[in-house]
N, C-alpha and C positions, 0 to 999 in steps of 0.2 A: 663755576666757582672761581674766585679770584686766586691768582697765583703770585700774590706780592712776594711771599717768602722765596719762591723759586727765582723771581726777578732779582731780588736783593742778593741772594746767594751767588748768582752768576756775576753780578756786578762787583760784589766783594772780591770774589775769586780773581776777576780781571784786574781790579785795583792792586791787590797784593801781588800779583804776578808782574804787573808793570812797575811797581814801586821797588821790588826786590826784598830781600830778607832783612836788611838792616835800616830800612826807612823808619823814622819816628811815627808814633801814633798818639792819640789823645789818652790812651790808657797808661797811667803812671807806671813807669819801669818796663813797659813792653815796647819792643820794636815790632816790626811786621812779622818776623819769625815767631815771636812768642804769641802774638795775636792769632796767627794761623794755626798754631799748635793748640791754643785754647779752643778755637772753633771745632777742631777735629776731635779733641778729647771730649768735649761736651756732647758731641753727637755719637761718638763710637765707643766711649768708655764710660758708661753710667756708673760702673763700680768705683770709679775715681772722681768723676765730675762733681759729685755731692760734697766733695771737700771744700768748696768755696762757701758752704753754708753750715756744714756739719764738721765740728772740730776733729773728732776722732778719725775722719777721712782725710784731713788736710795733708798729712804726711804722704798718704798714698797718691793724692792729687799731685803733689810736688815731684814725686818720682815719675809719675806717668807723663806730667808735663815735660820734664827733662828728657824722657825717653822719645817722646814725639818731636820735641824741639831739636833733637839731634839727627832727625831724619832729613834727607835732602829736601830743600825747600820746595822743589818742583813737585815732590811726592805730596807734600802737604796741600799744595794748590789743587792738585788733581783729586784728593780726597774731599776737598771742600766742594769742587766743582761737580763731582760725580754724585754727591748726595749721601744720605745715610746708608748704612749697610742693609742688606736684605733682612727681613723680619724685625727691623727696628720700628718702634711705634712712629718715628718721624716719617716713615714711608707713606703713612696715611695723610692725605691732603689736609684734612681738618686739623689733625695734630701739628702738622708742619706749619700751617697758616698761624695756628693759635700760639705755638711755641717759638717760631723763628721769624716771623715778620719784624717784630721789633727788634729782636737780637741782631739780625743781619743788617737792618737799617742802621742801628746805632753803630755797629762795627764798621760798616761802610763809611759813614761819616767820620769815625775815628781815624781812618786812613786818609780820606779826602781832606779833612779840616787840619791835619797836622801840617799840611803843605802851606807855604807862606802865600801862594797865589790862589787860594781856594775862593771859590764863589758858591753861593747857595744853589742847590738844584731846584729846578722847576717841577714841582710834584702835582700830579693831577689831583682834582678835588676828591675823587673816589678813594684814592690812597690817603689823602689828608683825613677823610672822614673815618677810615679804618684805623688810622693811628690814634685819633681822638677817642674813638670807642674803647681801644685798649688801654689809653691813659686814664679814661674815666673809671675803668674797673680797677685799675692798679693804684690810683692816686693816694687814697688813704694809707695803703700799705707803704708806698714810697715816701710819704710824708712823716712817718713816725719819727719822733725824736727831734725834729728840727726845732730851732729856737724861736720861731715866730709863727703866727698864723700865715697860711699860704693859700691863696686862690689862684687857679690857673684859668686863663680867659683867652678864648679865640677872638679873632678880629671881628667875627659875626656876633659877638656878645655871649655865646655859649660859655658857661663856667662850670668848674668843678672844684671842690674844696679838698685840697691835699692834706691840710692840717688846721684844726680848729684852734684858735688862741689869739692873743693879742701881744703886741700890735700885729696888724695884718699887712702882709705884703701881697700885692696883686701882680702876677707875671702874665703879661699879654704877648702873644705870638701865635704863629701857625702851629697846629698840633705837632708837626715834625720838629719845630724848634723847642716847643715846651717838654716834649719828650727827652730831648737832649739835655735840656736844663735839668729835668727831674733825674736823669741818670748821671749827674755830677759833671756834666760838660758846660758848666755855666759860662766860662770864659769864651767858648766857641758858639754858644747858642744865641741866636738873634731874638731876643726877648726884651721887652720893656718892663722895668720894675717901678712900681708906685708904691709908696708908703714912707714911713719915717726913715730918715737917713740912717740912723743907727741900726734899725731893723733890717734894712737892705743890706748894710755892711755885714751884720751877723749871718744873714742868710748866704751871702756870697762866700763866706769862710766856710760853709758846710759843704765838704767835698762831695758827698753823696747824700741824697734826700732819703734817708731811711733804708737804703738797700746796700 
């Protein structure tokens, strides 16, 4: 079985450690300390993590994030590196791969691409295919509510529809770049956009595509 999630987890931990607690990230309002706290809370405090989507839990999430954000930075890094606690569903490789491959990839790039001298990583074709598979499954959900039609296209011609509508914008790029684009990192994602000029401008103003 692939271990993409584990690989990205360790890379993220290394990058966070090297960057230190006050480095910028692509996540609005978060520096590396807040990003590290988010990763730990998501994995270790399911009672609070749902606050990002469930309003009644939002206040709890804020309190728990503040609590973890106050921990020594090296403790947060070690908690990320060591993985989920015992008996966590994330301990199951299938769950870890399904839930964390994209999560850790995106946050790794949040740290890497916030640096002025970043360059794209060379990702192996198997990993790109895995990211494409996840993007295909999530595209419709991620594309809800955007102001244009949106088609995502790989360089090899494979496509998936994120949102049906007109005018249509087609975003072309490697799956890794399309994922970043779909997760609201438009300015840092290396994709080519085709379509009407006004439609592209409206799409670029959408900070997150339905998530």
